N, CA, C and O atoms as CSV, one atom per row, in Angstrom:
chain,resi,resn,atom,element,x,y,z
A,1,MET,N,N,-36.368,22.970,41.377
A,1,MET,CA,C,-36.549,23.567,40.084
A,1,MET,C,C,-35.520,22.980,39.128
A,1,MET,O,O,-34.337,22.910,39.462
A,2,ALA,N,N,-35.949,22.563,37.957
A,2,ALA,CA,C,-35.061,21.967,36.961
A,2,ALA,C,C,-34.213,23.049,36.305
A,2,ALA,O,O,-34.664,24.178,36.113
A,3,ALA,N,N,-32.975,22.686,35.963
A,3,ALA,CA,C,-32.079,23.616,35.277
A,3,ALA,C,C,-32.555,23.826,33.852
A,3,ALA,O,O,-33.052,22.900,33.210
A,4,GLN,N,N,-32.402,25.041,33.362
A,4,GLN,CA,C,-32.784,25.357,32.000
A,4,GLN,C,C,-31.560,25.381,31.110
A,4,GLN,O,O,-30.484,25.808,31.530
A,5,ALA,N,N,-31.725,24.919,29.878
A,5,ALA,CA,C,-30.649,24.993,28.897
A,5,ALA,C,C,-30.861,26.223,28.032
A,5,ALA,O,O,-31.982,26.513,27.615
A,6,PHE,N,N,-29.800,26.932,27.770
A,6,PHE,CA,C,-29.882,28.125,26.944
A,6,PHE,C,C,-29.026,27.934,25.708
A,6,PHE,O,O,-27.888,27.474,25.801
A,7,ASP,N,N,-29.567,28.285,24.550
A,7,ASP,CA,C,-28.814,28.235,23.312
A,7,ASP,C,C,-28.668,29.660,22.806
A,7,ASP,O,O,-29.657,30.320,22.484
A,8,VAL,N,N,-27.438,30.127,22.737
A,8,VAL,CA,C,-27.181,31.492,22.333
A,8,VAL,C,C,-27.337,31.661,20.825
A,8,VAL,O,O,-27.622,32.765,20.361
A,9,GLY,N,N,-27.157,30.605,20.059
A,9,GLY,CA,C,-27.247,30.703,18.604
A,9,GLY,C,C,-25.947,31.160,17.991
A,9,GLY,O,O,-25.004,31.513,18.698
A,10,ASN,N,N,-25.900,31.154,16.682
A,10,ASN,CA,C,-24.692,31.552,15.975
A,10,ASN,C,C,-24.459,33.049,16.069
A,10,ASN,O,O,-25.386,33.816,16.331
A,11,PHE,N,N,-23.239,33.454,15.859
A,11,PHE,CA,C,-22.817,34.835,15.947
A,11,PHE,C,C,-23.406,35.654,14.800
A,11,PHE,O,O,-23.362,35.224,13.647
A,12,ASP,N,N,-23.946,36.808,15.100
A,12,ASP,CA,C,-24.452,37.733,14.095
A,12,ASP,C,C,-23.430,38.852,13.940
A,12,ASP,O,O,-23.313,39.704,14.820
A,13,PRO,N,N,-22.680,38.863,12.823
A,13,PRO,CA,C,-21.610,39.863,12.686
A,13,PRO,C,C,-22.110,41.302,12.732
A,13,PRO,O,O,-21.333,42.210,13.025
A,14,TYR,N,N,-23.395,41.527,12.448
A,14,TYR,CA,C,-23.926,42.877,12.498
A,14,TYR,C,C,-24.141,43.342,13.934
A,14,TYR,O,O,-24.365,44.528,14.173
A,15,LYS,N,N,-24.074,42.425,14.886
A,15,LYS,CA,C,-24.210,42.778,16.291
A,15,LYS,C,C,-22.886,42.633,17.035
A,15,LYS,O,O,-22.862,42.566,18.264
A,16,ALA,N,N,-21.779,42.585,16.281
A,16,ALA,CA,C,-20.461,42.365,16.883
A,16,ALA,C,C,-20.108,43.434,17.899
A,16,ALA,O,O,-19.388,43.158,18.858
A,17,LEU,N,N,-20.589,44.622,17.712
A,17,LEU,CA,C,-20.243,45.714,18.610
A,17,LEU,C,C,-21.308,45.954,19.665
A,17,LEU,O,O,-21.191,46.879,20.469
A,18,GLU,N,N,-22.330,45.141,19.669
A,18,GLU,CA,C,-23.397,45.294,20.646
A,18,GLU,C,C,-22.879,44.909,22.028
A,18,GLU,O,O,-22.493,43.760,22.246
A,19,GLN,N,N,-22.867,45.848,22.953
A,19,GLN,CA,C,-22.263,45.650,24.267
A,19,GLN,C,C,-22.856,44.472,25.025
A,19,GLN,O,O,-22.119,43.749,25.696
A,20,SER,N,N,-24.160,44.256,24.941
A,20,SER,CA,C,-24.782,43.194,25.729
A,20,SER,C,C,-24.257,41.816,25.344
A,20,SER,O,O,-24.237,40.920,26.189
A,21,ARG,N,N,-23.831,41.615,24.095
A,21,ARG,CA,C,-23.293,40.316,23.674
A,21,ARG,C,C,-21.980,40.045,24.396
A,21,ARG,O,O,-21.709,38.902,24.766
A,22,THR,N,N,-21.171,41.061,24.601
A,22,THR,CA,C,-19.888,40.884,25.282
A,22,THR,C,C,-20.087,40.753,26.780
A,22,THR,O,O,-19.420,39.934,27.412
A,23,VAL,N,N,-20.975,41.526,27.363
A,23,VAL,CA,C,-21.195,41.517,28.806
A,23,VAL,C,C,-21.838,40.215,29.272
A,23,VAL,O,O,-21.642,39.807,30.416
A,24,ALA,N,N,-22.602,39.559,28.402
A,24,ALA,CA,C,-23.352,38.367,28.793
A,24,ALA,C,C,-22.466,37.234,29.295
A,24,ALA,O,O,-22.909,36.449,30.133
A,25,GLY,N,N,-21.250,37.125,28.821
A,25,GLY,CA,C,-20.347,36.084,29.283
A,25,GLY,C,C,-20.462,34.796,28.489
A,25,GLY,O,O,-21.202,34.712,27.509
A,26,VAL,N,N,-19.717,33.800,28.929
A,26,VAL,CA,C,-19.603,32.533,28.211
A,26,VAL,C,C,-20.755,31.604,28.563
A,26,VAL,O,O,-21.063,31.420,29.741
A,27,ILE,N,N,-21.393,31.020,27.560
A,27,ILE,CA,C,-22.481,30.060,27.766
A,27,ILE,C,C,-22.052,28.670,27.298
A,27,ILE,O,O,-22.279,27.682,27.997
A,28,LYS,N,N,-21.429,28.592,26.109
A,28,LYS,CA,C,-20.941,27.318,25.566
A,28,LYS,C,C,-19.426,27.399,25.433
A,28,LYS,O,O,-18.886,28.475,25.178
A,29,THR,N,N,-18.740,26.285,25.600
A,29,THR,CA,C,-17.286,26.270,25.415
A,29,THR,C,C,-16.879,25.048,24.603
A,29,THR,O,O,-17.644,24.096,24.451
A,30,GLY,N,N,-15.674,25.099,24.093
A,30,GLY,CA,C,-15.148,23.969,23.345
A,30,GLY,C,C,-13.640,24.009,23.285
A,30,GLY,O,O,-13.025,25.058,23.480
A,31,ALA,N,N,-13.047,22.858,23.011
A,31,ALA,CA,C,-11.597,22.755,22.870
A,31,ALA,C,C,-11.167,23.377,21.548
A,31,ALA,O,O,-11.934,23.413,20.585
A,32,ILE,N,N,-9.958,23.856,21.515
A,32,ILE,CA,C,-9.415,24.452,20.290
A,32,ILE,C,C,-8.454,23.476,19.640
A,32,ILE,O,O,-7.553,22.943,20.287
A,33,THR,N,N,-8.658,23.251,18.359
A,33,THR,CA,C,-7.723,22.513,17.515
A,33,THR,C,C,-7.249,23.509,16.474
A,33,THR,O,O,-8.058,24.094,15.754
A,34,TYR,N,N,-5.934,23.705,16.391
A,34,TYR,CA,C,-5.398,24.688,15.457
A,34,TYR,C,C,-5.881,24.440,14.037
A,34,TYR,O,O,-6.013,23.297,13.600
A,35,ASP,N,N,-6.141,25.527,13.326
A,35,ASP,CA,C,-6.467,25.535,11.893
A,35,ASP,C,C,-7.771,24.827,11.540
A,35,ASP,O,O,-7.988,24.477,10.380
A,36,ILE,N,N,-8.642,24.611,12.529
A,36,ILE,CA,C,-9.954,23.985,12.285
A,36,ILE,C,C,-11.022,24.944,12.813
A,36,ILE,O,O,-10.876,25.491,13.906
A,37,ASP,N,N,-12.088,25.151,12.050
A,37,ASP,CA,C,-13.181,26.021,12.491
A,37,ASP,C,C,-13.796,25.494,13.782
A,37,ASP,O,O,-13.832,24.286,14.017
A,38,PHE,N,N,-14.285,26.423,14.626
A,38,PHE,CA,C,-15.033,26.046,15.813
A,38,PHE,C,C,-16.360,25.454,15.347
A,38,PHE,O,O,-16.974,25.968,14.413
A,39,LEU,N,N,-16.806,24.375,15.993
A,39,LEU,CA,C,-18.030,23.685,15.586
A,39,LEU,C,C,-18.990,23.531,16.751
A,39,LEU,O,O,-18.568,23.359,17.894
A,40,ASP,N,N,-20.294,23.593,16.456
A,40,ASP,CA,C,-21.300,23.321,17.473
A,40,ASP,C,C,-21.494,21.801,17.570
A,40,ASP,O,O,-20.859,21.070,16.811
A,41,PRO,N,N,-22.345,21.300,18.470
A,41,PRO,CA,C,-22.525,19.847,18.618
A,41,PRO,C,C,-23.004,19.126,17.348
A,41,PRO,O,O,-22.834,17.914,17.222
A,42,ASN,N,N,-23.603,19.873,16.408
A,42,ASN,CA,C,-24.050,19.269,15.150
A,42,ASN,C,C,-23.026,19.439,14.032
A,42,ASN,O,O,-23.343,19.242,12.859
A,43,ASN,N,N,-21.792,19.806,14.398
A,43,ASN,CA,C,-20.694,20.019,13.457
A,43,ASN,C,C,-20.940,21.161,12.476
A,43,ASN,O,O,-20.416,21.148,11.362
A,44,ASN,N,N,-21.732,22.145,12.886
A,44,ASN,CA,C,-21.908,23.359,12.089
A,44,ASN,C,C,-20.893,24.389,12.568
A,44,ASN,O,O,-20.644,24.495,13.769
A,45,PRO,N,N,-20.302,25.151,11.644
A,45,PRO,CA,C,-19.352,26.189,12.075
A,45,PRO,C,C,-20.028,27.197,13.001
A,45,PRO,O,O,-21.186,27.563,12.800
A,46,ILE,N,N,-19.297,27.633,14.005
A,46,ILE,CA,C,-19.815,28.606,14.966
A,46,ILE,C,C,-18.706,29.616,15.252
A,46,ILE,O,O,-17.524,29.280,15.192
A,47,TYR,N,N,-19.087,30.834,15.558
A,47,TYR,CA,C,-18.122,31.865,15.903
A,47,TYR,C,C,-17.917,31.879,17.404
A,47,TYR,O,O,-18.861,31.704,18.173
A,48,SER,N,N,-16.666,32.091,17.817
A,48,SER,CA,C,-16.429,32.292,19.248
A,48,SER,C,C,-16.719,33.750,19.564
A,48,SER,O,O,-16.523,34.633,18.729
A,49,ARG,N,N,-17.177,33.980,20.754
A,49,ARG,CA,C,-17.309,35.344,21.257
A,49,ARG,C,C,-16.233,35.606,22.310
A,49,ARG,O,O,-15.961,36.748,22.679
A,50,TRP,N,N,-15.639,34.526,22.777
A,50,TRP,CA,C,-14.620,34.584,23.830
A,50,TRP,C,C,-13.551,33.550,23.542
A,50,TRP,O,O,-13.841,32.501,22.968
A,51,ILE,N,N,-12.313,33.833,23.936
A,51,ILE,CA,C,-11.245,32.833,23.932
A,51,ILE,C,C,-10.540,32.923,25.274
A,51,ILE,O,O,-10.103,33.993,25.698
A,52,TYR,N,N,-10.439,31.751,25.945
A,52,TYR,CA,C,-9.733,31.684,27.224
A,52,TYR,C,C,-8.257,31.430,26.943
A,52,TYR,O,O,-7.909,30.548,26.158
A,53,ILE,N,N,-7.400,32.203,27.586
A,53,ILE,CA,C,-5.954,32.074,27.427
A,53,ILE,C,C,-5.380,31.584,28.755
A,53,ILE,O,O,-5.494,32.275,29.768
A,54,GLY,N,N,-4.769,30.407,28.761
A,54,GLY,CA,C,-4.239,29.831,29.998
A,54,GLY,C,C,-2.829,30.267,30.336
A,54,GLY,O,O,-2.466,30.312,31.511
A,55,THR,N,N,-2.020,30.590,29.328
A,55,THR,CA,C,-0.640,31.019,29.558
A,55,THR,C,C,-0.322,32.193,28.639
A,55,THR,O,O,-0.967,32.387,27.608
A,56,THR,N,N,0.682,32.969,29.031
A,56,THR,CA,C,1.080,34.121,28.220
A,56,THR,C,C,1.665,33.666,26.891
A,56,THR,O,O,2.352,32.648,26.817
A,57,GLY,N,N,1.388,34.416,25.864
A,57,GLY,CA,C,1.947,34.139,24.540
A,57,GLY,C,C,1.201,34.921,23.485
A,57,GLY,O,O,0.402,35.807,23.790
A,58,ASN,N,N,1.476,34.578,22.236
A,58,ASN,CA,C,0.813,35.216,21.102
A,58,ASN,C,C,-0.306,34.314,20.611
A,58,ASN,O,O,-0.194,33.089,20.668
A,59,ILE,N,N,-1.384,34.918,20.130
A,59,ILE,CA,C,-2.464,34.149,19.534
A,59,ILE,C,C,-2.808,34.764,18.184
A,59,ILE,O,O,-3.010,35.972,18.062
A,60,SER,N,N,-2.869,33.905,17.179
A,60,SER,CA,C,-3.225,34.310,15.830
A,60,SER,C,C,-4.538,33.624,15.477
A,60,SER,O,O,-4.692,32.425,15.707
A,61,TYR,N,N,-5.481,34.372,14.923
A,61,TYR,CA,C,-6.801,33.810,14.652
A,61,TYR,C,C,-7.426,34.470,13.437
A,61,TYR,O,O,-6.990,35.532,12.991
A,62,ILE,N,N,-8.467,33.814,12.906
A,62,ILE,CA,C,-9.250,34.386,11.819
A,62,ILE,C,C,-10.477,35.034,12.442
A,62,ILE,O,O,-11.246,34.389,13.156
A,63,LYS,N,N,-10.645,36.319,12.160
A,63,LYS,CA,C,-11.759,37.072,12.707
A,63,LYS,C,C,-13.047,36.718,11.973
A,63,LYS,O,O,-13.014,36.075,10.924
A,64,TRP,N,N,-14.181,37.141,12.528
A,64,TRP,CA,C,-15.488,36.838,11.957
A,64,TRP,C,C,-15.628,37.352,10.528
A,64,TRP,O,O,-16.429,36.822,9.759
A,65,ASP,N,N,-14.845,38.396,10.158
A,65,ASP,CA,C,-14.958,38.947,8.804
A,65,ASP,C,C,-13.991,38.300,7.816
A,65,ASP,O,O,-13.919,38.716,6.660
A,66,GLY,N,N,-13.237,37.271,8.265
A,66,GLY,CA,C,-12.314,36.552,7.389
A,66,GLY,C,C,-10.887,37.055,7.416
A,66,GLY,O,O,-10.003,36.410,6.852
A,67,SER,N,N,-10.632,38.193,8.059
A,67,SER,CA,C,-9.262,38.699,8.150
A,67,SER,C,C,-8.517,38.001,9.287
A,67,SER,O,O,-9.133,37.412,10.175
A,68,THR,N,N,-7.197,38.074,9.248
A,68,THR,CA,C,-6.349,37.428,10.258
A,68,THR,C,C,-5.779,38.486,11.190
A,68,THR,O,O,-5.415,39.581,10.760
A,69,GLU,N,N,-5.707,38.144,12.473
A,69,GLU,CA,C,-5.128,39.052,13.459
A,69,GLU,C,C,-4.254,38.257,14.416
A,69,GLU,O,O,-4.569,37.116,14.755
A,70,THR,N,N,-3.155,38.862,14.851
A,70,THR,CA,C,-2.287,38.268,15.870
A,70,THR,C,C,-2.200,39.229,17.044
A,70,THR,O,O,-1.881,40.406,16.877
A,71,LEU,N,N,-2.489,38.713,18.240
A,71,LEU,CA,C,-2.374,39.505,19.462
A,71,LEU,C,C,-1.132,39.035,20.207
A,71,LEU,O,O,-1.078,37.876,20.618
A,72,PRO,N,N,-0.128,39.898,20.397
A,72,PRO,CA,C,1.100,39.499,21.078
A,72,PRO,C,C,0.982,39.608,22.597
A,72,PRO,O,O,0.306,40.495,23.117
A,73,ASN,N,N,1.646,38.699,23.292
A,73,ASN,CA,C,1.745,38.748,24.765
A,73,ASN,C,C,0.407,38.978,25.447
A,73,ASN,O,O,0.283,39.853,26.303
A,74,ILE,N,N,-0.581,38.203,25.073
A,74,ILE,CA,C,-1.929,38.355,25.624
A,74,ILE,C,C,-1.957,37.842,27.072
A,74,ILE,O,O,-1.294,36.860,27.406
A,75,ALA,N,N,-2.721,38.511,27.909
A,75,ALA,CA,C,-2.763,38.195,29.341
A,75,ALA,C,C,-3.341,36.805,29.594
A,75,ALA,O,O,-4.338,36.430,28.977
A,76,PRO,N,N,-2.719,36.029,30.503
A,76,PRO,CA,C,-3.207,34.685,30.810
A,76,PRO,C,C,-4.279,34.677,31.889
A,76,PRO,O,O,-4.437,35.639,32.640
A,77,GLY,N,N,-5.018,33.558,31.952
A,77,GLY,CA,C,-5.998,33.342,32.999
A,77,GLY,C,C,-7.262,34.166,32.841
A,77,GLY,O,O,-7.964,34.425,33.818
A,78,VAL,N,N,-7.559,34.581,31.606
A,78,VAL,CA,C,-8.684,35.480,31.359
A,78,VAL,C,C,-9.454,35.020,30.123
A,78,VAL,O,O,-8.863,34.537,29.158
A,79,TRP,N,N,-10.790,35.175,30.163
A,79,TRP,CA,C,-11.613,35.027,28.958
A,79,TRP,C,C,-11.565,36.374,28.235
A,79,TRP,O,O,-12.022,37.385,28.768
A,80,HIS,N,N,-11.014,36.384,27.024
A,80,HIS,CA,C,-10.911,37.605,26.225
A,80,HIS,C,C,-12.056,37.661,25.216
A,80,HIS,O,O,-12.372,36.645,24.597
A,81,PRO,N,N,-12.686,38.824,25.035
A,81,PRO,CA,C,-13.761,38.937,24.040
A,81,PRO,C,C,-13.177,39.004,22.627
A,81,PRO,O,O,-12.932,40.087,22.095
A,82,ILE,N,N,-12.960,37.838,22.035
A,82,ILE,CA,C,-12.382,37.727,20.699
A,82,ILE,C,C,-13.400,37.031,19.809
A,82,ILE,O,O,-13.778,35.889,20.071
A,83,PHE,N,N,-13.844,37.710,18.760
A,83,PHE,CA,C,-14.828,37.160,17.826
A,83,PHE,C,C,-14.065,36.496,16.689
A,83,PHE,O,O,-13.531,37.181,15.817
A,84,ALA,N,N,-14.008,35.157,16.693
A,84,ALA,CA,C,-13.164,34.429,15.748
A,84,ALA,C,C,-13.856,33.179,15.215
A,84,ALA,O,O,-14.844,32.709,15.779
A,85,THR,N,N,-13.320,32.652,14.122
A,85,THR,CA,C,-13.817,31.393,13.559
A,85,THR,C,C,-12.859,30.243,13.809
A,85,THR,O,O,-13.277,29.086,13.846
A,86,ARG,N,N,-11.561,30.550,13.982
A,86,ARG,CA,C,-10.563,29.519,14.268
A,86,ARG,C,C,-9.281,30.157,14.779
A,86,ARG,O,O,-9.030,31.339,14.546
A,87,VAL,N,N,-8.467,29.364,15.481
A,87,VAL,CA,C,-7.141,29.787,15.921
A,87,VAL,C,C,-6.129,29.145,14.984
A,87,VAL,O,O,-6.233,27.962,14.658
A,88,LEU,N,N,-5.152,29.932,14.556
A,88,LEU,CA,C,-4.149,29.458,13.609
A,88,LEU,C,C,-2.895,28.969,14.327
A,88,LEU,O,O,-2.485,29.548,15.333
A,89,SER,N,N,-2.288,27.907,13.811
A,89,SER,CA,C,-1.045,27.404,14.392
A,89,SER,C,C,0.112,28.353,14.069
A,89,SER,O,O,1.013,28.543,14.886
A,90,SER,N,N,0.080,28.942,12.884
A,90,SER,CA,C,1.111,29.894,12.479
A,90,SER,C,C,0.892,31.209,13.214
A,90,SER,O,O,-0.147,31.850,13.053
A,91,GLY,N,N,1.860,31.605,14.011
A,91,GLY,CA,C,1.754,32.853,14.760
A,91,GLY,C,C,1.280,32.683,16.189
A,91,GLY,O,O,1.378,33.619,16.983
A,92,THR,N,N,0.759,31.495,16.541
A,92,THR,CA,C,0.305,31.247,17.912
A,92,THR,C,C,1.413,30.531,18.674
A,92,THR,O,O,1.925,29.504,18.228
A,93,THR,N,N,1.778,31.085,19.828
A,93,THR,CA,C,2.843,30.485,20.646
A,93,THR,C,C,2.295,29.832,21.913
A,93,THR,O,O,3.067,29.396,22.767
A,94,ILE,N,N,0.991,29.763,22.039
A,94,ILE,CA,C,0.337,29.153,23.204
A,94,ILE,C,C,-0.108,27.745,22.817
A,94,ILE,O,O,-0.685,27.553,21.746
A,95,ALA,N,N,0.152,26.763,23.672
A,95,ALA,CA,C,-0.269,25.384,23.399
A,95,ALA,C,C,-1.794,25.310,23.323
A,95,ALA,O,O,-2.490,25.986,24.080
A,96,ALA,N,N,-2.305,24.493,22.417
A,96,ALA,CA,C,-3.760,24.382,22.207
A,96,ALA,C,C,-4.491,23.958,23.478
A,96,ALA,O,O,-5.641,24.349,23.682
A,97,ASN,N,N,-3.842,23.161,24.342
A,97,ASN,CA,C,-4.511,22.724,25.563
A,97,ASN,C,C,-4.625,23.848,26.599
A,97,ASN,O,O,-5.232,23.658,27.653
A,98,GLN,N,N,-4.050,25.006,26.308
A,98,GLN,CA,C,-4.156,26.191,27.168
A,98,GLN,C,C,-5.181,27.189,26.630
A,98,GLN,O,O,-5.302,28.303,27.141
A,99,LEU,N,N,-5.921,26.778,25.590
A,99,LEU,CA,C,-6.893,27.661,24.946
A,99,LEU,C,C,-8.261,26.996,24.939
A,99,LEU,O,O,-8.357,25.777,24.798
A,100,ARG,N,N,-9.320,27.788,25.091
A,100,ARG,CA,C,-10.715,27.319,24.957
A,100,ARG,C,C,-11.484,28.415,24.244
A,100,ARG,O,O,-11.217,29.599,24.448
A,101,TRP,N,N,-12.435,28.026,23.411
A,101,TRP,CA,C,-13.320,29.020,22.806
A,101,TRP,C,C,-14.629,29.023,23.567
A,101,TRP,O,O,-15.020,28.012,24.151
A,102,GLY,N,N,-15.292,30.137,23.561
A,102,GLY,CA,C,-16.584,30.260,24.218
A,102,GLY,C,C,-17.542,31.074,23.369
A,102,GLY,O,O,-17.138,31.948,22.602
A,103,ALA,N,N,-18.820,30.766,23.525
A,103,ALA,CA,C,-19.846,31.511,22.796
A,103,ALA,C,C,-20.953,31.887,23.766
A,103,ALA,O,O,-21.930,32.524,23.371
């Protein structure tokens, strides 16, 4: 049987609190570059639904609604359900190579 490709599509902010979106898990991933929006393969902005944290530290990001949030001492080795458009260099103490976004 051939493998199927699934496209989750862009984030719908009106469904941000919908439990099934969080429970579904990570389908697409990408590298994080500080202060740059997350992009899909066609270079369109995309929202993360998850951020993987490889080491302990603080992470500062822009939320889906445009506000900024900093999470201190976030647990490492876990995909966190964080709905964001980008990770900021200011306020983030985790190296970019220790972070991944997921949708």
